[in-house]
C-alpha positions in Angstrom: -19.9 32.0 -74.0 -22.9 29.9 -73.0 -23.1 28.6 -69.4 -23.9 25.2 -68.9 -24.6 22.7 -64.9 -21.4 21.9 -65.0 -20.0 25.3 -65.5 -22.3 26.0 -61.7 -20.2 24.7 -58.7 -20.9 24.5 -55.3 -17.7 26.6 -53.3 -17.7 23.1 -51.2 -16.7 21.2 -54.3 -14.9 24.0 -56.0 -12.8 24.1 -53.1 -11.8 20.3 -53.3 -11.5 20.5 -57.1 -9.6 24.0 -57.6 -6.5 22.8 -59.6 -9.0 20.9 -62.2 -10.9 24.0 -62.7 -8.2 26.2 -63.0 -7.1 23.9 -66.0 -10.7 23.7 -67.5 -11.1 27.9 -67.1 -7.5 28.1 -68.6 -8.4 25.7 -71.5 -11.9 28.5 -72.1 -13.9 28.0 -69.9 -15.6 30.0 -67.5 -16.9 29.1 -64.2 -19.8 29.9 -61.6 -19.5 29.5 -58.0 -22.3 28.8 -55.8 -22.7 29.9 -52.1 -25.8 28.5 -50.4 -27.4 28.5 -53.5 -26.5 31.6 -54.9 -24.2 33.0 -57.1 -21.4 34.3 -55.2 -17.8 34.7 -57.4 -16.3 33.5 -61.3 -13.3 32.4 -62.1 -11.9 33.1 -65.5 -8.9 33.3 -67.5 -6.9 36.3 -66.5 -6.1 37.4 -70.1 -10.2 37.2 -70.8 -10.4 39.3 -67.1 -8.4 41.6 -68.8 -10.1 41.6 -71.6 -13.4 42.3 -70.1 -11.5 45.5 -68.3 -10.3 46.5 -71.7 -14.0 46.6 -72.8 -15.6 48.3 -70.0 -12.4 51.2 -70.1 -13.6 51.1 -74.1 -17.7 51.7 -73.0 -16.7 54.5 -70.8 -14.9 56.2 -73.3 -17.6 56.1 -75.7 -19.9 57.4 -73.0 -17.9 60.5 -72.4 -17.3 61.3 -76.1 -21.3 60.7 -76.8 -22.0 63.2 -73.6 -19.4 65.8 -75.2 -21.3 65.6 -78.8 -24.3 66.1 -77.1 -22.7 69.0 -74.8 -21.4 70.4 -78.8 -24.9 70.1 -79.8 -25.9 71.8 -77.2 -23.3 75.2 -77.7 -23.9 75.0 -80.6 -27.8 75.4 -80.9 -27.3 77.7 -78.1 -28.3 75.8 -74.9 -26.0 78.0 -73.3 -25.7 79.6 -69.4 -23.8 81.1 -67.8 -21.7 79.5 -65.4 -21.4 82.4 -62.7 -24.8 83.3 -62.8 -26.0 79.9 -62.4 -23.8 79.2 -59.1 -24.7 82.0 -57.8 -28.3 80.7 -58.3 -27.6 77.5 -56.8 -25.8 79.3 -53.8 -28.7 81.5 -53.2 -31.0 78.3 -52.8 -28.6 76.7 -50.3 -28.8 79.8 -48.3 -32.7 80.1 -48.6 -33.4 76.8 -48.1 -35.7 75.8 -44.9 -34.8 73.5 -42.2 
């Protein structure tokens, strides 16, 4: 959803018109509140916020699936190391690190 100049509001104006802003947001607008001329917070409809959170969870799940697929491809290609050997090497490096 594109923003217009009417959607960017100073904090002082938002305080004075919160009820009106809430009605506009409930009707579909999104508002950016500024403080000292900088973006500060946004006002969005609660259902839309839930939707944004759902999209973020789905994005995280897709990234996890992608990482798992890459890991399985590495296993299929034989690009694996023994976990005990790797952990032992890490422990050895930690104990021999110069201060």
